[in-house]
Backbone bond lengths (Angstrom), bond angles and torsions (degrees), N, CA, C in turn:
res aa  C-N    CA-C-N  psi(-1)  N-CA   C-N-CA  omega(-1)  CA-C   N-CA-C  phi
1 M - - - 1.448 - - 1.524 109.30 -
2 A 1.308 116.19 133.98 1.466 121.48 -178.45 1.519 110.45 -77.17
3 T 1.310 114.73 139.04 1.458 120.55 176.74 1.526 109.15 -91.71
4 M 1.319 116.42 170.02 1.462 120.65 176.02 1.529 110.34 -62.19
5 D 1.330 117.55 -35.41 1.465 120.40 177.22 1.525 110.61 -63.30
6 D 1.332 116.13 -41.29 1.465 120.13 177.79 1.528 110.61 -61.70
7 L 1.310 116.44 -45.62 1.459 120.86 179.98 1.528 111.30 -64.22
8 Y 1.324 116.08 -39.58 1.460 120.90 178.03 1.533 110.15 -62.42
9 E 1.324 116.61 -44.93 1.466 121.04 178.74 1.532 110.74 -62.49
10 E 1.317 116.51 -40.44 1.463 120.35 177.87 1.528 110.93 -64.38
11 L 1.314 117.44 -39.37 1.463 121.17 177.30 1.521 110.12 -62.57
12 Q 1.321 117.34 -45.97 1.463 120.69 178.26 1.527 110.68 -60.09
13 H 1.321 116.25 -43.79 1.459 120.90 179.85 1.533 110.52 -63.19
14 F 1.315 116.44 -44.51 1.460 120.59 -179.83 1.522 111.10 -62.38
15 I 1.320 117.64 -40.47 1.465 121.38 178.72 1.527 109.77 -62.51
16 R 1.324 117.62 -43.14 1.470 120.72 178.47 1.528 111.14 -62.17
17 I 1.331 116.11 -45.65 1.469 120.38 -179.52 1.533 110.41 -64.36
18 L 1.314 117.43 -42.94 1.462 121.27 178.93 1.524 110.47 -62.36
19 D 1.313 117.17 -41.20 1.459 121.34 178.79 1.535 110.35 -62.26
20 M 1.330 117.18 -45.09 1.464 120.79 177.76 1.528 110.91 -62.42
21 Y 1.326 116.60 -42.34 1.463 120.89 178.48 1.524 110.72 -60.21
22 N 1.325 116.60 -47.35 1.468 120.33 -179.31 1.524 111.26 -61.43
23 Q 1.332 117.25 -41.21 1.463 120.39 178.63 1.519 111.95 -65.43
24 Q 1.328 116.25 -44.06 1.464 119.86 178.47 1.521 111.34 -64.95
25 M 1.313 115.77 -40.83 1.459 119.27 179.32 1.525 110.35 -61.62
26 E 1.313 117.00 -41.28 1.460 120.39 179.40 1.529 110.80 -62.06
27 R 1.332 117.10 -45.37 1.471 120.26 178.50 1.528 110.68 -62.66
28 H 1.320 116.77 -46.58 1.462 119.96 -178.18 1.526 111.51 -67.98
29 W 1.314 116.85 -34.75 1.459 120.45 178.70 1.523 109.76 -62.85
30 D 1.328 116.59 -44.93 1.459 120.26 179.19 1.526 110.93 -63.12
31 D 1.339 117.14 -41.67 1.468 120.99 176.50 1.527 110.78 -61.16
32 L 1.318 116.09 -43.84 1.462 120.58 179.92 1.525 111.01 -61.41
33 Q 1.312 117.10 -43.58 1.465 120.25 179.97 1.526 111.17 -63.05
34 Q 1.321 117.83 -39.58 1.470 121.30 178.03 1.527 110.75 -65.29
35 T 1.330 116.12 -44.73 1.463 120.34 179.40 1.516 110.46 -63.24
36 W 1.314 116.16 -42.51 1.459 120.87 179.82 1.535 110.46 -60.13
37 S 1.319 116.41 -44.05 1.465 119.01 -178.30 1.530 111.38 -67.77
38 R 1.340 118.42 -34.20 1.469 120.95 177.02 1.525 111.01 -70.21
39 A 1.328 117.23 -34.19 1.463 121.15 -178.80 1.527 112.01 -78.74
40 D 1.306 116.88 -11.59 1.463 121.46 -174.87 1.530 112.59 -53.78
41 E 1.305 117.55 -39.85 1.457 120.44 -176.85 1.538 112.99 -75.36
42 L 1.320 117.41 -13.57 1.460 121.16 -177.39 1.519 113.62 -89.16
43 W 1.325 118.04 -18.31 1.457 121.77 -173.57 1.519 111.35 -86.69
44 T 1.323 114.09 146.47 1.460 118.26 167.22 1.534 106.96 -86.03
45 D 1.292 115.92 164.29 1.468 119.03 179.51 1.522 111.86 -59.51
46 S 1.326 116.66 -41.46 1.470 119.74 -177.91 1.535 110.38 -68.23
47 E 1.325 117.63 -38.53 1.469 119.99 177.88 1.526 110.46 -63.28
48 R 1.311 116.14 -43.31 1.472 120.09 178.70 1.520 110.91 -62.45
49 Q 1.315 117.58 -42.31 1.462 121.00 179.87 1.518 111.56 -62.42
50 V 1.339 117.03 -42.02 1.464 120.89 178.88 1.526 109.40 -63.60
51 F 1.331 116.27 -49.48 1.466 120.05 -179.23 1.522 111.50 -59.52
52 E 1.308 116.90 -49.76 1.460 120.33 -178.76 1.519 111.61 -63.38
53 G 1.324 116.96 -36.39 1.458 120.01 177.66 1.516 112.06 -63.73
54 Q 1.336 116.74 -38.01 1.459 120.97 -178.71 1.519 112.82 -77.07
55 W 1.315 118.17 -31.70 1.471 121.46 -171.68 1.523 114.80 -112.72
56 R 1.312 117.80 -2.16 1.469 121.10 -175.53 1.536 112.31 -57.58
57 E 1.337 117.05 -48.02 1.470 120.53 -176.71 1.531 111.52 -63.42
58 M 1.339 116.13 -45.21 1.467 119.02 179.63 1.532 110.45 -66.63
59 G 1.307 117.01 -42.53 1.464 120.51 178.85 1.518 111.40 -60.23
60 A 1.321 116.76 -41.48 1.471 120.37 178.99 1.524 111.09 -65.36
61 A 1.337 116.60 -40.33 1.467 120.09 179.51 1.523 111.13 -66.58
62 L 1.331 117.27 -43.03 1.471 120.36 178.14 1.520 111.49 -64.71
63 K 1.314 116.47 -40.85 1.464 120.18 178.43 1.529 110.46 -63.06
64 M 1.332 116.88 -43.05 1.467 121.23 179.44 1.531 109.95 -63.25
65 Y 1.332 116.84 -43.17 1.462 119.46 178.04 1.527 109.96 -61.48
66 R 1.331 116.85 -47.69 1.466 120.81 -177.11 1.518 111.75 -63.17
67 E 1.309 117.37 -43.46 1.459 121.01 -172.96 1.526 113.47 -86.04
68 V 1.331 118.01 -24.19 1.466 119.77 -173.43 1.529 112.34 -126.92
69 H 1.306 116.52 -65.07 1.456 121.24 -166.71 1.524 114.69 -72.90
70 G 1.324 118.23 -37.72 1.460 120.53 -177.61 1.516 112.56 -57.89
71 G 1.311 117.00 -50.36 1.458 121.50 178.86 1.513 112.86 -66.14
72 R 1.317 116.36 -40.52 1.472 119.84 179.34 1.526 111.18 -64.16
73 Y 1.330 116.16 -42.40 1.464 119.64 -179.33 1.524 110.43 -66.31
74 H 1.317 116.79 -41.34 1.464 121.33 177.89 1.528 110.16 -60.67
75 E 1.317 117.00 -46.12 1.468 120.95 178.45 1.524 111.48 -63.25
76 F 1.322 117.32 -40.56 1.456 121.74 177.25 1.529 110.54 -57.57
77 L 1.342 116.31 -47.62 1.464 119.98 179.87 1.524 111.76 -64.48
78 L 1.328 116.96 -39.40 1.467 119.80 177.84 1.525 111.38 -63.25
79 R 1.330 117.04 -38.41 1.467 119.84 177.57 1.532 110.93 -66.44
80 R 1.332 117.37 -39.30 1.469 120.39 176.79 1.528 110.50 -63.93
81 K 1.320 116.64 -42.52 1.456 120.68 178.56 1.523 110.12 -64.21
82 W 1.327 117.61 -42.13 1.460 121.40 178.91 1.532 109.65 -61.37
83 A 1.328 117.10 -41.57 1.467 120.41 178.36 1.527 110.73 -62.48
84 L 1.320 117.15 -40.71 1.470 120.17 176.53 1.526 110.89 -65.78
85 D 1.321 116.35 -39.86 1.472 119.98 176.75 1.522 110.49 -58.58
86 Q 1.317 116.06 -43.78 1.461 120.51 179.33 1.522 111.09 -65.70
87 Y 1.316 116.49 -43.81 1.450 121.27 -178.34 1.531 111.84 -62.93
88 F 1.326 115.70 -42.70 1.464 120.04 -177.57 1.527 113.27 -91.23
89 G 1.333 116.97 1.88 1.469 120.96 178.23 1.518 113.15 67.94
90 R 1.296 116.46 36.02 1.474 120.81 -179.57 1.494 111.47 -93.60
């Protein structure tokens, strides 16, 4: 059975991993946007339409996570951790 200390440690670990993920995603997103803009001149209109049709939904979801949800979720977890710190006098 997990103790409160175990759960607290898992929360701290999850926050660290989420923070690393968000940072990596931001770097990779910027790289992807640069690559996409360089490849723009190589595509035909039909190729671009096929690609955008296949990846539009995922791209929109990743963009929404990066611009809105990722930071909000990270802040939410930090506030929960802060509340636990206060409760346990840490």
